[in-house]
C-alpha positions in Angstrom: 30.5 9.0 -16.9 31.2 12.2 -15.7 30.5 15.9 -18.1 33.0 17.2 -18.0 34.9 14.8 -20.2 32.7 15.4 -23.1 34.2 16.7 -26.7 31.1 18.5 -27.2 30.6 20.0 -24.6 32.4 24.1 -23.8 33.7 25.1 -20.5 31.6 28.2 -20.3 28.9 30.2 -21.8 29.1 33.0 -23.6 27.2 35.1 -21.9 29.9 34.4 -18.8 32.6 34.6 -20.4 31.5 38.2 -22.1 30.4 38.9 -18.6 33.8 38.0 -17.0 36.1 40.2 -20.3 34.4 43.1 -18.8 34.9 42.9 -15.6 38.4 43.2 -13.3 40.8 41.1 -13.2 40.0 40.0 -9.2 36.4 40.5 -10.0 37.1 37.7 -12.8 39.6 35.5 -10.5 37.0 35.7 -7.6 34.0 34.7 -10.2 36.1 31.6 -11.2 36.6 30.6 -7.8 33.4 30.6 -7.3 32.3 29.2 -10.4 34.9 26.3 -9.9 33.8 25.4 -6.8 30.3 24.6 -7.0 31.2 22.3 -10.1 30.3 18.5 -9.0 31.8 15.8 -11.8 28.7 14.7 -12.4 27.0 18.1 -13.7 27.3 19.7 -16.8 30.2 21.7 -15.9 31.3 24.4 -18.4 35.5 25.0 -19.3 37.7 26.3 -21.6 38.8 23.9 -23.9 42.4 22.4 -22.9 45.2 22.6 -25.3 46.4 19.0 -24.7 42.9 17.7 -24.0 42.6 14.3 -21.6 42.4 11.1 -23.0 39.5 9.4 -24.4 37.5 7.4 -21.3 38.3 3.6 -20.3 35.9 1.6 -22.6 34.2 -0.9 -22.0 32.4 -2.6 -25.1 31.0 -5.3 -23.5 27.2 -5.6 -24.3 27.1 -2.5 -26.4 23.1 -1.7 -26.4 21.6 -0.1 -30.1 18.1 1.9 -30.0 15.4 1.1 -32.5 12.5 2.3 -31.5 10.2 0.4 -33.4 10.5 -2.8 -31.8 10.2 -1.5 -27.8 7.0 -4.2 -26.9 4.3 -1.7 -25.9 4.0 0.7 -23.3 7.3 0.6 -22.9 9.4 4.2 -23.5 12.5 4.1 -24.9 14.3 6.3 -21.6 12.9 3.4 -19.3 14.0 0.6 -22.2 17.5 1.4 -21.8 17.7 2.4 -17.9 16.2 -1.1 -17.2 19.0 -2.5 -19.3 21.6 -0.7 -18.1 21.4 -1.9 -14.8 21.2 -5.2 -15.9 24.6 -5.3 -17.5 25.1 -2.7 -20.5 28.2 -0.7 -21.0 27.5 1.6 -23.7 24.4 2.6 -25.4 24.2 3.7 -29.3 21.1 6.0 -30.1 20.3 4.5 -33.3 17.0 5.9 -34.9 16.5 6.3 -38.7 13.4 8.0 -39.1 13.7 11.0 -36.8 13.9 14.4 -38.0 16.6 16.0 -36.5 15.0 18.0 -33.9 13.3 15.1 -32.7 16.1 13.7 -32.5 17.6 15.9 -30.5 16.0 15.5 -28.2 15.5 12.1 -27.6 19.4 12.3 -27.6 18.9 14.9 -24.4 16.8 12.4 -22.4 18.0 9.3 -22.6 21.9 11.1 -22.4 20.2 12.1 -18.9 20.0 8.2 -17.9 23.4 7.0 -19.7 25.2 9.9 -17.3 23.2 9.1 -14.2 24.7 5.1 -14.4 28.5 6.8 -16.0 27.6 5.2 -19.3 28.5 6.3 -23.1 26.3 7.8 -25.2 26.9 7.3 -29.2 24.8 8.7 -32.1 24.4 7.3 -35.0 25.5 8.6 -37.9 24.3 12.1 -37.0 27.8 14.4 -35.5 25.3 17.1 -35.6 23.3 15.7 -33.4 26.0 14.5 -31.2 27.4 17.4 -31.1 23.8 18.8 -30.7 23.7 16.3 -27.7 26.9 16.9 -26.2 27.6 12.9 -25.7 30.7 11.4 -25.8 30.7 10.4 -29.5 29.4 9.1 -32.6 29.5 5.4 -34.4 30.0 5.6 -38.1 28.6 3.5 -41.0 30.6 2.7 -43.9 27.7 4.6 -46.5 28.3 7.9 -43.3 30.8 11.0 -43.0 34.4 9.6 -43.3 36.3 9.5 -40.6 39.1 12.6 -40.2 36.2 14.9 -40.4 34.0 13.4 -37.5 37.0 12.9 -36.4 37.7 17.1 -37.0 34.8 18.1 -35.6 33.7 15.8 -32.2 37.3 16.4 -31.2 40.2 14.1 -30.2 38.7 13.1 -26.6 35.1 11.8 -28.6 34.8 7.7 -28.7 33.9 7.1 -32.6 33.2 3.5 -33.9 33.5 2.2 -37.7 31.0 -0.7 -39.1 32.7 -3.5 -40.9 31.5 -5.9 -42.9 34.8 -7.4 -45.0 38.0 -7.5 -45.1 38.8 -4.7 -47.0 36.9 -2.0 -44.8 38.4 -3.9 -41.4 41.9 -3.0 -43.4 41.2 0.2 -44.4 39.4 1.2 -40.7 42.8 -0.6 -38.5 44.7 2.8 -40.6 42.5 5.4 -38.5 42.5 6.2 -35.0 39.2 5.3 -33.9 37.9 4.1 -30.6 36.4 0.5 -32.0 35.0 -1.1 -35.0 31.6 -2.6 -34.8 32.2 -5.8 -37.4 29.0 -7.6 -38.8 26.5 -8.9 -39.7 27.8 -11.6 -38.0 24.2 -13.2 -39.4 21.4 -11.6 -41.9 19.2 -9.6 -39.2 15.6 -7.6 -39.7 16.7 -5.1 -37.6 18.6 -4.5 -40.6 17.4 -5.7 -44.6 20.0 -2.8 -45.7 23.1 -4.7 -44.1 25.5 -6.3 -46.0 25.5 -9.9 -46.2 26.4 -11.8 -43.3 29.9 -13.1 -42.2 29.7 -15.7 -40.1 32.3 -16.0 -37.3 34.3 -17.4 -40.0 34.8 -13.7 -41.4 34.9 -12.4 -38.3 37.7 -14.3 -37.3 39.5 -13.5 -40.2 38.5 -9.5 -39.9 39.7 -10.2 -36.2 43.7 -11.5 -37.7 43.3 -9.1 -40.0 42.8 -5.6 -37.8 45.0 -7.2 -34.4 48.4 -7.6 -37.2 47.5 -3.9 -38.2 46.1 -2.5 -34.6 46.8 -5.1 -31.9 45.9 -2.2 -29.5 42.1 -1.9 -31.8 39.0 -3.0 -29.3 35.9 -4.5 -31.7 32.1 -5.6 -31.0 30.8 -8.0 -33.4 26.6 -7.1 -34.6 24.3 -9.1 -36.5 21.4 -11.8 -35.4 23.3 -12.4 -32.2 20.8 -13.1 -29.1 21.3 -16.2 -26.0 20.9 -18.9 -28.0 24.7 -18.2 -30.8 26.2 -16.2 -28.2 28.7 -18.0 -26.8 28.9 -19.9 -30.1 29.9 -17.1 -32.2 32.4 -15.6 -29.8 33.9 -19.2 -29.3 33.9 -19.9 -33.6 35.2 -16.3 -34.0 38.2 -15.9 -31.9 41.2 -16.3 -34.0 44.2 -19.3 -33.6 46.9 -15.5 -33.0 45.8 -11.9 -31.9 42.8 -10.2 -29.9 39.2 -11.8 -29.4 35.9 -9.8 -29.7 35.7 -6.7 -26.6 32.1 -7.1 -26.9 28.7 -7.6 -28.7 26.6 -5.5 -29.6 22.4 -6.2 -29.3 19.7 -4.9 -30.5 16.4 -6.9 -30.4 17.2 -8.9 -27.8 16.8 -6.0 -25.3 14.3 -3.3 -26.8 12.2 -6.3 -28.6 12.4 -8.1 -24.7 9.6 -7.6 -22.0 12.4 -7.3 -19.4 15.2 -5.8 -20.3 17.2 -5.9 -17.3 16.8 -10.3 -16.9 18.0 -10.0 -20.5 20.9 -7.3 -20.2 22.0 -9.1 -17.4 21.9 -13.0 -18.8 23.7 -11.5 -22.0 26.6 -9.8 -20.2 27.1 -13.1 -18.2 27.0 -15.5 -21.3 29.6 -13.1 -22.1 31.8 -13.0 -19.5 31.6 -17.2 -18.7 32.8 -20.0 -21.0 30.8 -21.8 -22.9 29.5 -25.1 -21.6 31.8 -27.0 -23.8 35.0 -25.1 -24.2 38.4 -27.3 -24.1 40.3 -27.0 -21.4 43.3 -25.1 -22.1 46.5 -26.6 -23.7 48.8 -27.7 -20.3 45.3 -29.6 -19.0 45.0 -31.9 -21.4 47.5 -35.6 -22.2 50.8 -34.9 -24.2 50.8 -36.8 -27.3 53.9 -38.1 -27.9 55.8 -41.1 -27.5 56.7 -41.2 -23.7 53.3 -40.5 -22.2 52.0 -42.7 -24.6 51.8 -45.5 -21.7 49.2 -42.8 -20.2 47.6 -42.5 -23.4 46.6 -45.8 -23.6 46.0 -46.4 -19.7 43.7 -43.5 -20.2 41.6 -44.7 -23.0 40.9 -48.4 -21.0 39.4 -45.9 -18.2 37.7 -44.3 -20.7 36.1 -47.0 -21.5 35.4 -48.5 -18.2 33.6 -45.0 -17.9 30.8 -46.0 -20.5 30.1 -49.8 -19.0 29.3 -47.8 -15.9 27.4 -44.6 -16.9 26.2 -46.2 -19.9 25.4 -42.4 -21.3 22.7 -41.8 -23.5 23.7 -41.4 -27.0 20.7 -39.3 -28.9 21.2 -41.0 -32.5 19.6 -38.1 -35.3 20.7 -40.5 -38.3 19.8 -41.8 -41.4 17.2 -44.6 -42.3 19.3 -47.0 -43.4 22.1 -47.7 -40.0 20.0 -47.1 -37.9 19.5 -50.8 -36.5 23.5 -51.0 -37.0 24.2 -47.7 -34.9 21.7 -49.5 -31.7 23.4 -52.3 -31.5 27.0 -50.8 -31.6 25.8 -49.0 -29.2 24.8 -50.9 -26.9 27.5 -53.3 -27.9 30.2 -50.4 -26.3 28.1 -50.3 -23.4 25.7 -46.7 -23.9 22.3 -46.9 -24.3 20.8 -45.6 -27.8 17.7 -43.9 -28.9 16.2 -42.4 -32.3 14.9 -39.4 -32.2 13.8 -36.7 -34.8 11.3 -34.9 -32.5 12.1 -31.7 -31.8 9.7 -31.8 -29.2 11.7 -33.1 -27.5 15.3 -32.4 -27.6 15.1 -30.0 -24.7 14.4 -33.4 -22.6 17.5 -35.6 -24.2 19.9 -33.1 -23.6 19.3 -32.7 -19.9 18.0 -36.0 -19.6 21.1 -37.9 -17.8 24.3 -35.8 -17.1 26.4 -37.5 -19.1 24.9 -37.8 -22.5 26.4 -37.1 -26.2 24.4 -36.2 -29.9 24.4 -37.8 -32.9 23.8 -35.8 -36.1 24.3 -37.8 -39.3 23.2 -36.7 -42.4 22.6 -38.8 -44.6 19.2 -39.7 -45.9 18.6 -35.1 -44.3 17.0 -32.8 -46.8 16.5 -28.9 -46.1 13.6 -29.8 -43.7 15.3 -31.3 -41.3 17.4 -27.9 -41.2 15.7 -26.6 -38.2 15.6 -30.0 -35.7 19.4 -30.0 -36.3 19.7 -26.2 -35.2 17.7 -27.3 -32.2 19.4 -30.6 -31.1 22.6 -28.3 -32.1 21.7 -25.1 -29.2 20.0 -27.7 -27.1 23.2 -29.7 -26.5 24.9 -26.5 -26.6 23.2 -25.1 -24.0 23.8 -27.9 -21.5 27.1 -28.6 -22.1 27.1 -32.0 -24.5 29.5 -33.2 -26.7 27.4 -33.0 -30.6 29.4 -35.1 -33.2 28.6 -34.3 -36.4 28.8 -36.9 -39.6 28.2 -35.1 -43.5 27.4 -37.9 -44.8 28.5 -37.7 -48.8 28.7 -34.2 -48.6 30.7 -32.8 -51.5 27.9 -34.6 -52.7 25.5 -32.6 -54.1 24.7 -28.8 -54.0 22.7 -29.7 -51.3 24.5 -31.2 -49.2 28.0 -29.1 -49.6 24.8 -26.2 -48.7 23.3 -28.4 -45.6 27.6 -28.6 -44.3 28.3 -25.0 -45.0 24.3 -23.7 -42.9 25.1 -26.2 -40.1 28.9 -25.0 -39.3 27.6 -21.1 -40.0 24.7 -20.5 -38.1 23.7 -23.6 -35.6 25.8 -23.6 -33.4 29.1 -25.6 -31.9 30.3 -28.6 -32.8 33.1 -30.5 -30.9 33.3 -33.1 -33.7 33.0 -33.7 -37.2 33.6 -36.8 -38.9 34.0 -38.5 -42.4 35.9 -39.2 -45.3 38.4 -36.9 -47.2 35.7 -36.4 -49.4 33.3 -35.5 -46.2 36.7 -33.3 -44.4 37.9 -31.6 -47.7 33.7 -30.6 -48.3 33.9 -29.1 -44.6 37.7 -27.4 -45.9 35.7 -25.3 -48.7 37.8 -27.3 -50.5 36.2 -28.7 -54.9 35.3 -31.7 -54.4 33.5 -34.6 -55.7 31.7 -37.4 -54.3 30.0 -40.6 -55.6 27.4 -40.3 -53.2 28.8 -41.0 -49.8 32.6 -42.4 -50.9 35.3 -40.0 -52.5 36.1 -39.9 -55.9 38.4 -37.6 -57.8 39.0 -35.2 -54.5 43.1 -34.6 -56.0 44.0 -37.3 -52.6 47.5 -36.2 -51.6 49.8 -37.7 -49.4 49.7 -38.0 -45.9 51.1 -35.5 -44.9 48.5 -33.0 -46.9 46.0 -34.7 -45.1 47.0 -34.2 -41.7 47.8 -30.2 -43.0 44.0 -30.4 -43.8 42.6 -31.7 -40.5 45.4 -30.2 -38.7 43.5 -26.7 -40.0 39.6 -27.1 -40.3 39.9 -28.2 -36.9 41.8 -24.8 -35.8 39.5 -22.9 -37.5 36.3 -24.9 -36.5 38.5 -25.0 -32.8 37.1 -28.9 -32.6 38.3 -32.2 -33.6 38.2 -33.5 -36.7 38.3 -36.8 -37.7 39.5 -38.2 -40.8 38.1 -42.4 -41.8 39.9 -44.1 -44.3 42.6 -46.3 -44.5 45.2 -44.7 -41.7 42.2 -42.1 -39.6 43.8 -38.8 -38.8 42.0 -36.6 -36.0 43.6 -33.4 -34.3 42.3 -30.5 -31.7 44.7 -28.3 -33.9 46.8 -28.7 -31.7 47.9 -32.9 -31.0 47.3 -34.9 -34.2 47.5 -38.6 -34.4 47.2 -41.2 -37.1 46.0 -44.0 -36.5 46.2 -47.6 -38.8 44.6 -49.7 -36.7 41.6 -50.9 -38.6 40.8 -53.7 -42.0 39.5 -53.5 -45.4 36.0 -55.3 -44.4 34.6 -52.1 -42.8 34.1 -50.9 -46.0 32.1 -53.4 -46.8 28.9 -53.5 -44.5 26.3 -50.9 -44.6 26.9 -48.1 -41.9 30.0 -48.6 -40.5 31.6 -45.7 -40.8 28.3 -43.9 -39.6 28.1 -45.9 -36.3 31.5 -45.3 -35.5 30.4 -42.0 -34.4 27.5 -43.5 -32.1 31.1 -44.9 -30.4 32.7 -41.5 -30.3 29.7 -39.4 -28.9 29.4 -42.0 -25.8 33.2 -41.4 -25.2 32.7 -37.7 -25.0 29.9 -38.3 -22.7 32.1 -39.5 -20.5 35.0 -37.7 -21.2 34.6 -34.2 -21.6 37.7 -33.4 -20.2 39.8 -34.2 -23.1 37.8 -34.8 -25.9 41.0 -35.5 -28.2 41.8 -38.7 -25.8 38.1 -39.8 -25.9 37.5 -39.6 -29.6 41.0 -41.9 -29.6 39.4 -44.3 -27.5 36.8 -45.3 -29.2 38.8 -44.9 -32.9 40.9 -47.4 -30.6 38.6 -49.7 -29.3 36.3 -49.5 -33.3 39.0 -50.6 -35.1 40.8 -53.4 -33.0 37.3 -54.8 -32.6 37.5 -54.6 -36.8 40.6 -56.5 -36.7 39.6 -58.8 -34.1 36.4 -59.5 -36.0 38.2 -60.5 -39.3 40.8 -63.3 -37.4 37.5 -64.5 -36.4 37.1 -68.5 -37.1 34.5 -68.2 -39.8 33.9 -65.4 -41.1 34.9 -65.5 -44.4 33.1 -61.8 -46.0 30.8 -58.8 -44.8 28.4 -60.6 -42.8 30.1 -63.2 -40.7 32.2 -59.9 -40.1 29.2 -58.2 -39.1 28.0 -60.4 -36.4 31.4 -60.8 -35.4 32.1 -57.4 -34.9 29.7 -56.3 -32.7 31.0 -58.9 -30.3 34.5 -58.3 -30.4 33.8 -54.8 -29.6 31.3 -55.8 -26.8 34.4 -57.8 -25.4 36.9 -55.4 -25.3 34.0 -52.8 -23.1 33.3 -55.5 -20.4 37.8 -56.5 -20.7 37.7 -52.8 -20.3 35.2 -52.3 -17.4 37.5 -54.9 -15.2 40.3 -52.9 -15.9 42.5 -55.5 -18.7 43.7 -53.5 -21.1 45.4 -56.4 -22.9 43.3 -55.0 -26.2 46.0 -51.9 -26.5 48.9 -54.2 -27.5 47.6 -53.9 -31.1 47.7 -50.1 -30.9 49.0 -48.4 -34.0 49.3 -45.1 -33.9 51.7 -41.6 -34.6 51.8 -38.4 -33.3 52.4 -35.0 -34.8 
């Protein structure tokens, strides 16, 4: 950014002005012409403040570096680190040095400004308006407990870049009523770089803030800050995107770059992640199948194709599941044509996520505890990085406080989940509705009618930007835009331990071969599973759960085999509705 555009800069020195006043008009005019001819757009060009100030420079907030010298690697200087980060892609720098006194802060600011000016990158000073004025940089960033915005603006001038920090909806609303240049929303997660920060907002809180700000100032850009690094950047961006309104304009990082021994490489990687769609992102609605009765023949044809693809590719389904259902889940996985592996070894989750081009991971928290959280997070992030689907079964989510907290932690902090499958009580818990559950079964959930359940499923899918499946006598699945009601299945399913959990195995297999339309893949899995149950219940000799379980495996296998040959006659039993 040219120094001539900085707000704190005067057009000419006092000495020059006094000299000019003492000279003859013709001499003064000649000196002005000579002085102006020597000005370079990249030099500190003194000029008289204009009555009509130039507009503030266009902001690129994509990768926003916030400094903290205490985090630098041994032997590194802040100047060299900032320069390397800019070379890697940093688009704006904020100098935040809380422990420096005024004089050394100003001196450091001038050295850093010399670096940022060289690359046309704006430098802002954190909190200290006096330091920003002394440095002559492009602006400042102020927190909620610092100098008020109006005073800062009057001191820095109309062309200065001024950003405001907000950490809740009240602050976001008030900040959006100002003429500030951007907002810094956070902390997204708790972070050791600012231990006195407000409570973490998580992607859900960021999304609410963005929706509110967009309703008041649609043009106001925002960056997110707090605990962001290369392992969670894309999931935070994806999950915080509002249903309507402006998405984030950039991501602010501190330790991810400042603590790195390779700041240029780290900055380049972060900028690439910010600008690229995540590997798990669903295609836009225009590229997915329209779910209406008119297209039902096409939909059922694709259902059969999905089951056939499982037979062809034999996808790997990595189960991190409860000990009660492992055997049955493995047999179900084999029956549908996929390959099961049961592993809770965190050391191999990365290898398993990359061992096959067709794989998925099933997370079932039936017998897990808080000690399993790191395993869950690592599995989610490794599969996110590889673009492999994650199916999450929040078994008994509303039964205990530990389970409710684990569900919240997974959704808030662990990463992106492609599909959440559960019964009514479990999905209501995911939705944040308080329910009482008896073990893994729903109880006293305040169950509403079908339309109310459809609304719950659709709303959670829109909020999480994924697929939500609520199982029961009638199944409901939705991606927030398309919603399907499935009436296939049999009451005996509820009398076989693990029957609900093993559905996650088939869902994972279908998603492993059908990522282009995840809702369609989930529909294929549900239909094959439930129709196999209906057929099993009708088999001769099936008198109860024991015979039913064996017959179910046979019928699921038969559906997979006939689909492999292109025979979709089994879909004639489909009973579904589109909403």
